[in-house]
C-alpha positions in Angstrom: 0.0 0.0 0.0 2.8 2.4 0.9 4.6 1.6 -2.3 1.5 2.2 -4.4 1.1 5.6 -2.6 4.6 6.6 -3.4 4.3 5.5 -7.0 1.0 7.3 -7.4 2.6 10.6 -6.1 5.3 10.2 -8.7 3.1 9.4 -11.7 2.2 12.2 -14.1 -1.4 13.3 -13.6 -4.1 12.7 -14.6 -2.7 9.8 -16.6 -1.3 8.1 -13.5 -4.6 8.0 -11.7 -6.4 6.8 -14.7 -4.0 3.9 -15.2 -4.1 3.0 -11.5 -7.9 3.0 -11.7 -7.8 0.7 -14.7 -5.3 -1.6 -13.0 -7.4 -1.7 -9.8 -10.6 -2.4 -11.8 -8.8 -5.1 -13.8 -7.6 -6.7 -10.5 -11.2 -6.8 -9.2 -10.9 -3.9 -6.7 -13.8 -1.8 -7.9 -13.8 0.4 -4.8 -10.2 1.5 -5.1 -10.7 1.9 -8.9 -13.6 4.3 -8.3 -11.4 6.4 -6.0 -8.7 6.7 -8.7 -11.2 7.5 -11.4 -12.9 10.1 -9.2 -9.5 11.8 -8.7 -9.3 12.2 -12.5 -13.0 13.2 -13.0 -13.1 15.8 -10.3 -9.5 17.0 -10.3 -8.9 17.2 -14.1 -12.2 18.0 -15.8 -10.5 19.6 -18.8 -8.3 16.7 -19.5 -8.6 14.0 -22.2 -8.6 11.4 -19.5 -11.8 12.8 -17.9 -14.0 11.1 -20.5 -12.5 7.7 -19.8 -12.8 8.3 -16.0 -16.5 9.4 -16.4 -17.3 6.2 -18.4 -15.6 4.1 -15.8 -17.4 5.8 -12.9 -20.8 5.2 -14.5 -19.9 1.5 -14.9 -18.6 1.2 -11.3 -21.5 3.1 -9.8 -23.9 0.6 -11.3 -21.6 -2.3 -10.2 -21.0 -1.1 -6.6 -24.5 0.3 -5.9 -24.7 1.3 -2.2 -20.9 0.7 -1.8 -20.0 3.4 -4.4 -18.0 6.1 -2.7 -19.9 9.4 -2.7 -18.1 12.5 -4.0 -17.3 15.0 -1.4 -19.0 18.5 -1.8 -15.7 20.3 -2.1 -14.6 18.0 -4.9 -17.8 18.7 -6.8 -17.4 22.5 -6.3 -13.7 22.3 -7.3 -14.6 20.5 -10.6 -17.1 23.1 -11.6 -14.6 25.9 -10.6 -12.0 24.4 -12.8 -14.5 24.2 -15.7 -15.3 27.9 -15.2 -11.6 28.8 -15.0 -11.1 26.8 -18.2 -13.7 29.1 -20.0 -16.3 26.3 -19.9 -19.0 28.4 -18.2 -21.9 26.4 -19.7 -20.5 23.1 -18.5 -19.7 24.7 -15.1 -23.3 26.0 -14.8 -24.6 22.6 -15.6 -22.4 21.0 -12.9 -23.5 23.6 -10.3 -27.1 23.1 -11.1 -26.7 19.3 -11.0 -25.1 19.3 -7.6 -27.6 21.7 -5.8 -30.0 18.9 -4.7 -27.1 16.8 -3.6 -25.6 19.4 -1.2 -26.6 21.2 1.9 -25.6 24.2 3.9 -22.8 26.4 2.7 -21.9 24.2 -0.3 -25.5 24.3 -1.6 -25.6 28.0 -1.2 -22.3 28.4 -3.1 -23.5 26.1 -5.9 -26.7 28.1 -6.3 -24.8 31.4 -6.4 -22.2 30.1 -8.8 -24.8 28.6 -11.1 -26.4 32.0 -11.5 -23.0 33.7 -11.8 -22.0 31.4 -14.7 -24.2 33.6 -17.0 -22.0 36.5 -16.1 -19.0 34.7 -17.7 -20.9 34.1 -20.9 -21.8 37.8 -21.1 -25.5 37.2 -20.2 -25.1 39.9 -17.7 -28.8 40.9 -17.3 -29.7 37.2 -16.9 -27.0 36.7 -14.2 -28.0 39.9 -12.4 -31.7 38.9 -12.3 -30.9 35.4 -11.0 -28.4 36.6 -8.4 -30.9 39.1 -7.1 -33.6 36.5 -6.8 -31.5 34.0 -4.8 -31.8 33.9 -1.0 -29.0 32.1 0.8 -28.5 31.3 4.5 -24.7 31.4 4.5 -23.1 34.9 5.0 -20.1 33.8 2.9 -22.3 32.7 0.0 -24.3 35.9 0.3 -21.0 37.9 0.2 -20.1 36.0 -3.0 -23.6 36.7 -4.4 -23.2 40.5 -3.7 -19.7 40.4 -5.3 -21.2 39.0 -8.5 -24.1 41.5 -8.4 -21.6 44.3 -8.2 -19.6 42.8 -11.1 -22.8 42.7 -13.2 -23.7 46.3 -12.3 -20.2 47.4 -13.2 -20.4 45.8 -16.6 -23.8 47.4 -17.2 -22.4 50.8 -16.2 -24.9 51.2 -13.3 -22.5 52.9 -10.9 -24.8 54.0 -8.2 -26.4 50.6 -7.9 -22.9 49.0 -7.9 -21.9 51.3 -5.0 -25.1 50.4 -3.1 -24.3 46.7 -3.5 -20.8 47.4 -2.2 -22.3 49.2 0.8 -24.5 46.2 1.5 -21.5 43.9 1.2 -19.6 46.0 3.6 -22.4 45.8 6.2 -22.8 42.0 5.7 -19.2 40.8 5.4 -16.6 43.6 6.1 -13.7 41.1 6.3 -14.7 38.8 3.4 -12.4 38.1 0.5 -15.5 38.6 -1.7 -15.8 42.2 -0.4 -12.1 42.7 -1.2 -12.6 41.5 -4.7 -15.7 43.7 -5.2 -13.8 46.7 -3.9 -11.0 46.1 -6.4 -13.5 45.7 -9.2 -15.2 48.9 -8.3 -11.9 50.8 -7.8 -10.8 49.7 -11.3 -14.2 50.8 -12.7 -14.0 54.2 -11.0 -10.3 54.7 -12.0 -11.2 54.1 -15.7 
């Protein structure tokens, strides 16, 4: 087991995890195989190997049934973030929407906000703004993120007074939030220009 861990850490990724998953599945260890395939699917969503991992996971989920290892909420969110960072906003939005019923608490609120914000990245600013304004979340951190994206939409739409009002609300809600810092930088750049 220790040797396999050292070898895995030294293998190029995501190819190494895909090969280990295939080897584990071939050896009849479906549970370990699923873990390796999940590492590829969630960690490398923009890779060529992702398609093979996705197909293997579908097969293993059916085979393992109740024993199939559930994906952790942060892994799901990370996959969608990587898609968004890779300029795949439509795919990211789909992933966020798909995970909402599977999550709870902060993670669910984040997925809801990010699904709405994905339209901002495809330049559907009015659609994003409308969706972001209609969402109600329980988590202060997710609400700070929501207000950041509202401010970003308003900046893009050249609605300065509304943007500043969103910043004021964000300052009252989460004065020390990283999302407030990002929104302040966004507004400062807008006002500077």
